C-alpha positions as CSV (number, residue, x, y, z in Angstrom):
1,M,119.0,94.4,73.5
2,S,119.7,90.7,73.7
3,I,118.0,87.9,75.7
4,Y,119.0,86.0,78.4
5,E,120.2,82.9,80.2
6,L,118.4,79.6,80.6
7,N,119.2,77.2,83.4
8,L,116.6,75.4,85.5
9,N,119.1,74.8,88.2
10,S,119.9,78.4,88.7
11,F,118.0,81.7,88.8
12,V,117.9,83.9,85.7
13,T,118.8,87.6,85.7
14,G,117.7,90.6,83.8
15,K,118.0,94.4,84.2
16,K,115.2,95.5,81.9
17,G,112.6,92.9,82.3
18,M,111.7,89.4,83.4
19,V,109.1,86.9,82.2
20,V,108.6,83.6,84.1
21,S,105.9,81.3,82.8
22,A,105.0,77.6,82.4
23,H,106.1,77.3,78.7
24,P,109.1,78.6,76.8
25,L,107.0,79.9,73.9
26,A,104.8,81.9,76.2
27,S,107.9,83.4,78.0
28,E,109.3,84.3,74.6
29,A,106.0,86.0,73.7
30,G,106.3,88.2,76.7
31,I,109.9,89.1,76.1
32,K,109.0,90.1,72.5
33,I,106.5,92.6,73.9
34,L,109.0,94.0,76.4
35,K,111.6,94.4,73.7
36,M,109.1,96.5,71.7
37,G,108.9,98.9,74.7
38,G,105.7,97.4,76.0
39,N,105.1,97.3,79.8
40,A,104.4,94.3,82.0
41,I,100.6,94.6,81.4
42,D,101.1,94.4,77.6
43,A,103.4,91.4,78.1
44,T,100.8,89.8,80.4
45,I,98.2,89.6,77.6
46,A,100.8,88.2,75.2
47,V,101.9,85.5,77.7
48,A,98.4,84.6,78.9
49,S,97.0,84.3,75.4
50,T,99.9,82.2,74.2
51,L,99.6,79.9,77.2
52,C,96.0,79.3,76.1
53,V,97.4,77.8,72.9
54,V,100.6,76.0,73.9
55,E,99.1,74.8,77.3
56,P,95.5,74.3,76.3
57,Y,95.0,71.7,79.1
58,M,95.9,74.2,81.8
59,S,94.1,77.4,80.9
60,G,92.1,79.0,78.0
61,L,89.6,81.6,76.8
62,G,86.9,79.6,78.6
63,G,88.7,79.9,81.9
64,V,88.9,82.1,85.0
65,G,91.7,83.7,87.0
66,V,93.0,86.4,89.3
67,A,96.0,88.9,89.1
68,L,98.0,91.2,91.3
69,V,99.2,94.3,89.5
70,Y,102.0,96.5,90.9
71,T,102.5,99.9,89.3
72,S,105.7,101.7,90.1
73,Q,104.3,105.2,89.5
74,N,102.2,105.0,92.7
75,K,104.0,102.0,94.4
76,L,100.6,100.3,94.7
77,T,99.4,96.7,94.1
78,R,95.8,96.1,93.0
79,S,94.0,92.9,92.6
80,L,91.9,92.0,89.6
81,N,89.3,89.3,90.0
82,F,88.1,87.5,86.8
83,S,87.0,84.3,88.5
84,G,83.7,84.0,86.7
85,K,80.2,83.5,88.0
86,C,77.6,80.8,88.2
87,P,74.9,81.0,85.4
88,I,71.8,82.9,86.5
89,N,69.7,79.8,85.7
90,I,71.5,77.4,88.1
91,N,69.4,75.4,90.5
92,S,71.2,73.4,93.1
93,L,68.2,71.0,93.7
94,N,68.7,69.7,90.2
95,L,72.4,69.1,90.3
96,T,74.7,66.2,91.4
97,K,78.4,66.2,92.2
98,N,79.1,64.6,88.9
99,D,77.3,67.6,87.2
100,L,79.7,70.0,88.9
101,D,82.9,68.0,88.1
102,S,82.5,67.8,84.3
103,G,80.2,68.4,81.4
104,P,78.1,71.4,80.4
105,L,76.7,72.1,83.8
106,S,80.1,72.4,85.4
107,S,81.2,75.7,83.8
108,L,81.3,79.1,85.3
109,I,80.8,82.1,83.0
110,P,84.4,82.6,81.7
111,G,86.3,85.6,83.1
112,V,89.7,85.4,81.3
113,V,88.9,87.7,78.3
114,S,87.3,90.3,80.5
115,G,90.3,90.2,82.8
116,W,92.8,90.7,80.0
117,S,90.6,93.5,78.5
118,E,90.4,95.3,81.9
119,L,94.1,95.1,82.4
120,H,94.8,96.6,79.1
121,K,92.2,99.4,79.4
122,K,93.6,100.4,82.8
123,Y,97.3,100.0,82.3
124,G,98.2,98.9,78.7
125,S,100.5,100.9,76.5
126,L,100.7,99.0,73.2
127,N,98.0,98.3,70.6
128,W,95.7,95.6,71.9
129,E,95.6,93.7,68.6
130,K,99.4,93.4,68.5
131,L,99.5,91.6,71.8
132,F,97.9,88.5,70.3
133,D,100.4,88.0,67.5
134,S,102.3,85.1,69.2
135,A,99.1,83.3,70.3
136,I,97.5,83.5,66.8
137,Y,100.8,82.4,65.1
138,Y,101.2,79.3,67.2
139,A,97.5,78.4,66.9
140,N,97.7,78.5,63.1
141,A,101.3,77.5,62.3
142,G,101.6,75.0,65.2
143,F,104.0,74.2,68.0
144,E,105.8,71.1,69.1
145,L,104.1,69.2,71.9
146,S,106.4,68.6,75.0
147,P,106.6,65.3,76.8
148,L,104.6,66.7,79.6
149,G,101.9,67.9,77.3
150,S,101.7,64.5,75.7
151,Y,101.4,62.9,79.2
152,I,98.6,65.3,80.2
153,I,96.7,64.8,77.0
154,S,97.0,61.0,77.5
155,E,95.4,61.4,80.9
156,S,92.5,63.4,79.3
157,V,91.6,61.2,76.3
158,Y,88.4,60.0,77.8
159,K,87.3,63.6,78.4
160,L,88.3,64.8,75.0
161,K,86.4,62.0,73.3
162,S,83.2,63.0,75.2
163,N,82.6,65.9,72.8
164,E,79.7,65.3,70.6
165,D,81.4,67.3,67.9
166,P,85.1,67.2,68.7
167,Y,86.2,70.1,66.4
168,E,89.6,70.7,67.9
169,S,90.0,67.6,70.0
170,I,93.8,67.7,69.9
171,L,93.9,63.9,69.6
172,D,95.5,62.2,66.6
173,S,93.6,60.6,63.8
174,L,93.2,57.4,65.8
175,G,91.9,59.2,68.9
176,N,95.1,58.8,70.8
177,A,97.3,61.4,72.6
178,P,99.9,62.8,70.2
179,K,103.5,61.8,70.8
180,P,106.1,64.3,72.1
181,G,107.4,66.5,69.3
182,T,104.2,66.3,67.3
183,K,103.2,69.6,65.8
184,I,99.9,70.7,67.1
185,T,97.7,73.3,65.3
186,M,94.5,74.8,66.6
187,P,93.1,76.8,63.7
188,L,89.6,77.3,65.2
189,L,91.1,78.7,68.3
190,G,93.3,80.9,66.1
191,Q,90.2,82.3,64.4
192,T,88.6,83.1,67.8
193,L,91.8,84.8,69.0
194,S,91.9,86.9,65.9
195,K,88.3,88.0,66.5
196,I,89.1,88.9,70.1
197,A,92.2,90.7,69.0
198,I,90.1,92.9,66.8
199,D,87.3,93.5,69.4
200,S,87.4,91.9,72.9
201,S,83.7,92.8,73.5
202,T,82.6,90.1,71.0
203,F,83.3,87.5,73.7
204,Y,80.6,88.9,75.9
205,Q,78.3,91.0,73.8
206,G,78.9,89.9,70.2
207,Q,78.5,86.9,67.9
208,L,81.1,84.9,69.7
209,A,79.1,85.1,72.9
210,Q,76.0,83.9,71.1
211,N,77.9,81.0,69.7
212,I,79.3,79.9,73.1
213,V,75.9,80.2,74.7
214,Q,74.1,78.2,71.9
215,E,76.7,75.4,72.0
216,N,76.5,75.2,75.8
217,Q,72.7,74.9,75.6
218,S,72.9,72.3,72.9
219,Y,75.0,70.1,75.3
220,G,72.4,70.6,78.0
221,G,74.1,73.6,79.7
222,L,72.4,76.6,81.4
223,F,74.3,79.5,79.9
224,K,72.2,82.5,78.9
225,I,73.3,85.5,76.9
226,E,72.5,87.7,79.9
227,D,75.3,85.9,81.8
228,F,77.8,87.0,79.2
229,N,76.4,90.5,78.6
230,S,76.6,91.3,82.3
231,Y,80.0,89.9,83.2
232,K,82.9,92.1,84.0
233,A,86.2,91.6,85.8
234,R,86.4,93.4,89.1
235,W,89.2,95.5,90.7
236,E,89.7,94.8,94.4
237,T,92.1,95.7,97.2
238,P,94.6,92.9,98.1
239,I,94.6,91.5,101.6
240,K,97.9,91.6,103.4
241,I,99.9,90.8,106.6
242,N,103.3,91.8,107.8
243,Y,105.6,88.8,108.1
244,Q,109.0,89.3,109.7
245,G,109.2,92.8,108.2
246,Y,107.8,92.0,104.8
247,D,104.3,92.9,103.6
248,I,102.8,89.9,102.0
249,L,99.9,90.7,99.7
250,T,97.5,88.3,98.0
251,T,94.0,88.2,96.4
252,P,91.0,88.7,98.6
253,P,87.9,86.4,98.8
254,N,86.4,84.8,96.9
255,S,90.0,83.7,96.6
256,S,91.1,81.7,99.6
257,G,94.5,83.4,99.8
258,F,93.9,84.3,103.5
259,Q,94.8,80.7,104.3
260,I,98.4,81.5,103.2
261,L,98.5,84.6,105.3
262,Q,97.2,82.8,108.4
263,T,99.8,80.0,108.0
264,L,102.6,82.6,107.8
265,K,101.4,84.5,110.8
266,I,101.1,81.3,112.9
267,L,104.7,80.5,112.1
268,E,106.1,84.0,112.2
269,N,107.7,83.7,115.7
270,I,109.2,80.3,115.0
271,K,112.8,80.3,114.1
272,F,113.7,77.8,111.5
273,D,117.5,77.0,111.9
274,E,117.6,75.3,108.5
275,P,115.3,74.9,105.5
276,V,111.9,73.6,106.7
277,Y,111.9,70.5,104.5
278,V,115.1,68.9,106.0
279,N,113.9,68.7,109.6
280,A,111.0,66.5,110.9
281,N,110.3,68.8,113.8
282,Q,110.0,71.8,111.6
283,I,107.8,70.0,109.1
284,D,105.5,68.9,112.0
285,L,105.1,72.5,113.1
286,F,104.5,73.6,109.6
287,L,101.8,70.9,109.0
288,K,100.0,71.9,112.2
289,A,99.9,75.6,111.2
290,M,98.6,74.6,107.8
291,K,95.9,72.4,109.3
292,L,94.7,75.2,111.5
293,A,94.5,77.6,108.6
294,L,92.9,75.0,106.4
295,R,90.1,74.6,108.9
296,D,89.3,78.3,108.8
297,R,89.4,78.3,105.0
298,I,86.8,75.6,105.0
299,E,84.5,77.3,107.5
300,F,84.7,80.9,106.2
301,S,85.8,81.0,102.5
302,C,83.1,81.9,100.1
303,D,81.8,84.8,97.9
304,P,81.8,87.8,100.3
305,D,78.8,89.2,98.3
306,Y,76.8,86.4,99.8
307,K,78.3,86.0,103.3
308,Y,80.4,88.2,105.5
309,I,84.0,86.9,106.1
310,P,85.6,88.1,109.3
311,L,89.0,88.6,107.7
312,K,90.2,91.3,110.2
313,R,89.5,88.9,113.1
314,L,91.0,85.8,111.3
315,L,94.3,87.7,110.7
316,S,94.4,89.6,114.0
317,D,97.2,89.2,116.5
318,K,94.9,87.9,119.2
319,Y,93.3,85.3,117.0
320,I,96.6,84.1,115.6
321,A,98.0,83.9,119.2
322,N,95.2,81.6,120.1
323,L,96.0,79.3,117.1
324,R,99.7,79.3,118.1
325,T,98.6,78.1,121.6
326,R,96.9,75.1,120.1
327,I,100.3,74.1,118.6
328,K,102.1,74.7,121.8
329,N,99.6,72.6,123.7
330,K,100.5,69.7,121.5
331,I,97.0,68.9,120.4
332,P,97.3,65.5,118.5
333,N,97.5,65.9,114.7
334,K,94.4,63.8,114.2
335,Q,92.3,66.2,116.2
336,L,93.4,69.3,114.2
337,L,91.3,68.1,111.2
338,T,88.2,66.0,111.9
339,N,85.0,65.4,110.1
340,L,86.1,67.2,106.9
341,N,85.4,66.2,103.3
342,R,88.5,65.8,101.2
343,P,88.4,67.8,98.0
344,I,88.9,66.2,94.6
345,D,92.3,66.4,92.9
346,E,93.5,68.8,95.6
347,N,97.1,68.0,94.8
348,R,97.2,68.3,91.1
349,G,98.7,71.2,89.1
350,M,95.9,71.8,86.7
351,T,96.4,75.6,86.4
352,T,99.1,78.0,85.1
353,H,100.9,80.9,86.9
354,F,103.3,83.5,85.6
355,A,105.1,86.6,86.7
356,I,106.3,89.6,84.6
357,A,108.4,92.7,85.5
358,D,109.2,95.4,83.1
359,Q,111.9,98.1,82.8
360,Y,109.5,100.7,84.2
361,G,109.2,98.9,87.5
362,N,105.7,97.4,87.0
363,V,105.0,93.8,88.0
364,V,102.1,91.5,87.2
365,S,101.5,88.2,89.0
366,L,98.7,86.2,87.3
367,T,97.1,82.8,87.8
368,Q,94.5,81.5,85.3
369,T,92.9,78.0,84.9
370,L,90.3,75.8,83.3
371,G,89.9,74.0,86.6
372,A,90.7,70.3,85.7
373,F,92.7,69.3,82.7
374,F,90.8,70.7,79.7
375,G,88.2,72.0,82.2
376,S,84.7,70.6,81.6
377,G,85.9,68.7,78.6
378,K,83.4,70.6,76.4
379,V,84.5,72.6,73.4
380,A,82.3,75.6,72.6
381,G,81.5,74.4,69.1
382,S,83.6,75.8,66.2
383,T,85.2,78.4,68.5
384,G,87.9,76.0,69.6
385,V,87.4,77.2,73.2
386,F,87.5,74.6,76.0
387,M,85.1,75.6,78.8
388,N,86.1,75.5,82.5
389,N,84.7,73.2,85.2
390,G,85.0,75.9,88.0
391,C,81.6,74.9,89.5
392,S,83.5,71.8,90.8
393,W,84.7,74.1,93.7
394,F,81.1,74.7,94.8
395,S,79.2,72.7,97.5
396,L,75.7,71.3,97.1
397,D,75.1,71.5,100.8
398,P,72.7,74.4,101.4
399,K,74.2,75.0,104.9
400,N,77.6,75.5,103.4
401,N,78.7,79.1,102.8
402,N,80.0,78.0,99.4
403,C,76.8,76.4,98.2
404,I,76.2,76.9,94.6
405,A,73.7,79.7,93.7
406,P,72.8,81.9,90.7
407,S,75.4,84.5,89.8
408,K,77.5,83.5,92.7
409,R,81.3,83.5,92.7
410,V,82.9,80.3,93.9
411,Q,85.5,80.1,96.7
412,F,88.6,79.0,94.9
413,V,92.3,78.4,95.3
414,L,94.1,80.7,93.0
415,A,96.2,83.1,95.1
416,P,99.3,84.8,93.6
417,T,101.3,86.7,96.1
418,Q,103.5,89.8,96.0
419,I,106.0,90.9,98.7
420,H,106.9,94.5,99.6
421,K,109.7,95.7,101.7
422,D,109.8,99.2,103.2
423,G,107.0,100.3,100.8
424,N,108.8,99.0,97.7
425,F,108.2,96.0,95.5
426,H,110.5,93.1,96.5
427,A,109.2,89.8,95.0
428,S,106.4,87.9,93.3
429,M,105.6,84.3,94.0
430,G,102.8,82.0,92.9
431,T,102.1,78.4,92.0
432,T,99.6,75.9,90.7
433,G,98.4,72.8,92.6
434,G,94.7,72.9,93.4
435,Y,94.0,73.2,97.1
436,G,97.7,72.6,97.6
437,I,98.4,76.2,96.4
438,L,97.4,77.5,99.7
439,Q,99.9,75.3,101.5
440,T,102.9,75.2,99.1
441,T,102.8,79.0,98.7
442,A,103.5,79.4,102.4
443,Q,106.5,77.0,102.1
444,L,107.8,78.9,99.1
445,L,107.7,82.2,100.9
446,V,109.4,80.8,104.0
447,N,112.1,79.4,101.8
448,L,112.6,82.8,100.2
449,L,112.2,85.1,103.1
450,S,113.2,83.1,106.2
451,N,115.5,80.4,105.1
452,G,117.8,82.4,102.9
453,L,117.2,80.4,99.7
454,D,117.3,82.3,96.4
455,I,114.3,82.3,94.1
456,Q,115.3,79.2,92.1
457,E,116.3,77.3,95.3
458,S,113.0,78.2,96.9
459,I,111.1,76.8,93.9
460,N,113.1,73.7,93.6
461,A,112.8,72.8,97.3
462,P,110.6,69.7,97.9
463,R,107.0,70.3,99.1
464,F,104.4,68.6,101.3
465,I,100.7,69.2,102.0
466,T,98.0,67.9,104.3
467,R,94.7,66.7,102.8
468,E,91.5,67.5,104.5
469,D,91.3,64.0,105.9
470,S,94.6,64.7,107.8
471,T,96.7,62.5,105.6
472,V,100.0,64.0,104.4
473,I,101.5,63.9,100.9
474,F,105.2,64.3,100.3
475,E,107.0,64.8,97.0
476,N,109.4,62.0,96.0
477,Q,112.5,63.9,97.2
478,F,111.7,63.2,100.9
479,S,113.6,60.3,102.4
480,N,111.9,57.4,104.1
481,T,113.8,58.1,107.3
482,L,112.3,61.6,107.5
483,K,108.8,60.2,106.8
484,N,109.2,57.6,109.5
485,D,110.2,60.4,111.9
486,L,107.0,62.2,111.1
487,L,105.0,59.0,111.8
488,N,106.2,59.4,115.4
489,Y,104.6,62.8,115.5
490,G,101.3,61.3,114.7
491,H,101.0,62.1,111.1
492,I,99.3,59.8,108.6
493,I,101.4,59.6,105.4
494,D,100.0,58.6,102.0
495,N,102.9,56.9,100.3
496,T,101.0,56.2,97.1
497,F,101.4,59.8,95.8
498,N,103.6,59.7,92.7
499,D,102.6,62.5,90.4
500,P,105.3,63.4,87.9
501,M,104.3,67.1,88.2
502,G,104.8,67.1,91.9
503,L,102.8,69.5,94.1
504,G,102.2,72.3,91.7
505,A,104.5,74.5,89.5
506,A,105.7,77.7,91.0
507,H,107.1,80.7,89.2
508,G,108.5,83.9,90.8
509,L,110.9,86.8,90.6
510,V,112.8,89.0,93.0
511,L,114.0,92.6,92.6
512,G,117.3,92.7,94.3
513,S,118.9,95.6,96.1
514,D,121.3,95.8,93.1
515,K,118.2,96.6,91.0
516,V,118.7,93.4,89.1
517,L,115.7,91.1,88.5
518,Y,116.1,87.4,89.5
519,G,113.7,84.9,88.0
520,G,112.9,81.3,88.9
521,A,110.9,78.7,87.0
522,D,109.7,75.3,88.2
523,P,111.4,72.2,86.7
524,R,108.3,70.2,87.6
525,R,106.7,71.6,84.5
526,D,107.9,73.2,81.2
527,G,108.6,76.5,83.0
528,V,111.1,79.0,81.7
529,A,112.4,82.3,83.1
530,L,113.8,84.7,80.6
531,G,115.5,88.0,81.5
532,L,115.9,91.0,79.3
533,Y,119.1,93.2,79.3
């Protein structure tokens, strides 16, 4: 069997498998596993662990995530939640917003290793240890840093220098970001990956757990060994809607994926005569739908173990019809979002997403993150593990459903999607982009399912989002003429946005009626789609 085609301007095809991730070395790691006869779940662990090495600023062993897993044997998609939890010792009265944004108090109990382990125990076919070969190799032998990687590290120098004992700071000998093409090695992380490859339980019950807890406490954190001993990823039932004959599935709360589903249902009966992004009237309608869904996400999204979320009502035909009426009544844009607090860095792509399909018909769609670049900025001592800053998604307002509390799961933005048609798997789509995930994913799906764009065209298409203060951000591809037209609709446009990563990095795949897999990777990042024949 040979690999593939590689072209960021066109989709990639494969008949026996497809791996689409945010880094070429990670995609290659997944293809290697598929070539060995492994399934999509096996390849998932190879890709996810390799991303922790070659994209250490986006995700890592100290991070969190969610996944959708489609198994062809029973034609069923399940959701796996490894989004972490608050330490049991947390006390909101003693915290500030700065505490939640970075530093030792900002970290959730990491869920990534538990998630990978649970995936393998349930559906894996190859030896667990073998799945870490690529990650361990690149950690020890090194990999060449991409221009994007150098740029992101340069933005994070202040955070990396904050470590009392930098260990694996990634900075060069002068404390600067390495230049593109520099070979990066992460031997301490390689040692930790080797330990996990031998026994994953060491991360939660063994010496590795003890080391992480002790280091966190030495920095002033609140981790306790009980937090790690008790943590386990959770299998859940995806939430879904029917949109124009397609079943759209995504992750349930504490993920805020229902915002995507609400947006699609509001727009379902609107016929877009051309791709959404080329027409000011269509963008106006899309923005209004996204604002209405955003309001509900702010009001209702939280950990459902703490507060009931009326999902059935929020996605019901009657409720959606009422939201559509608000658009038809032409309520001014400024009144759709009022008195809301704007989230921090809601438009950045500080996360990684990938999708994998195998020759057996199984598909995994997974999003994992450290939160911000390099998460909390704290390394767990000599483990080489950067810890997340997932607590930044919590509120400190005791009246807020998402107020921080012991052992609570945070409402968060990761929300991969899968699409079924007539009971069969059709497509996988997901993206990064902070709170923008919940808006750009809806655009990606309309591009793919309603506008007739192929998977790569859907991903390449320019994006827009509304902030919670009602201002609108457009990627650079939008013309000033179109923006001026939208000003006439009453939108407030932020023309200062100029992020080289754009609004997230999407990756997806489609299973065509010809039984060929079509993959698309995002040119906004280092994404690569690789197909297997």
